[in-house]
N, C-alpha and C positions, 0 to 999 in steps of 0.2 A: 504494500500500500504506500502511495506517495502522498506527501502533504504540501499544501500551499499555505503559507503563513504571511499575512500582510497586516501591518500596523499603519494607520493613517492618523496623523494629528489633525485636529480641526478646532474651529472657534465657534461652533454652534452651541446653542443652549441645549439643555437636556431634552426638551420637547422637540426641537428641530432635529437633533441627532437621532432620536427615536423615529421620527417621521422619515428621515433619510434612510434609516435601516429598514423600515417597513417598505419603502419604495424599492430598495435593493432586493429584498426578499420576494416581493410581488413580481418583480422583473424576472428573477431566477425561477419562480414558480411558472410563470407564463412561458418563458423561453426554454426551460429545461425540465419542466414537469416535476419540480421539487415541491415537497410538502414542508411547511415550516410552522413553528409555534413559538410563542414567547414563553420561556421558562420562568423568568422573572423580569422586572422592568428593564434590566440592562443586558439580558441574554436571550438571544434568538437562536433556536436550534433548527437545522434543516436536514432533510434526507431525501434521497432519490435513488434510482437504480445506479448502483456503483459509486455513489457519492454521499457523504455526510459531513456535517460541519457545524460550526457555531460562529455567530457574529456577536461579539461582546462590546458593549458601550461603557466607556469609563469617562472620567472627567477629562475632556479635551482630546479624546482619542477613540478610535474605532479599530477593533482587531477582528480579523476573520481567520479561521483555521478551517481548511477544507481537506478532507481525506478522500483521495481518489482510489477507487478499486482498480484492479488489474486492467480491465478493458478500457478505462479512460486514460491510462498512462500516456498513450500516444498524443492525447489532446491537452496534456498538462500545460505546455507553453501557451497555447491559444487561450485556455481557460484562465490562466494567470493574467494574461494581458487584458482580458475582458473584465476581470475583477478589479484590476488597477484602474481601468477606464471608468467603471461604475463608481468606484470610490472617489476618483477625481471629480466626477460630475456631481455626486451626491454630498460629499463631505468637504467641499471647498467653499 
């Protein structure tokens, strides 16, 4: 299993950061058929076929850890670029 780990600093309020995280999760759901749920106000967990992970919100930063299954390994670089792009759009 391969992991993608990204930390992005931001200057959003807690409410705006949660809204941005919700947008990221909804986009992932729509584009990659992932399911997600808020575990607590600062932790969103998502799962799908061959992928699972968490998006954590802290004061001034958002962290995502994505675990890719064997069949998604060839797409790791493309997925990581997409996550960076989403984070750049939503948390800047």
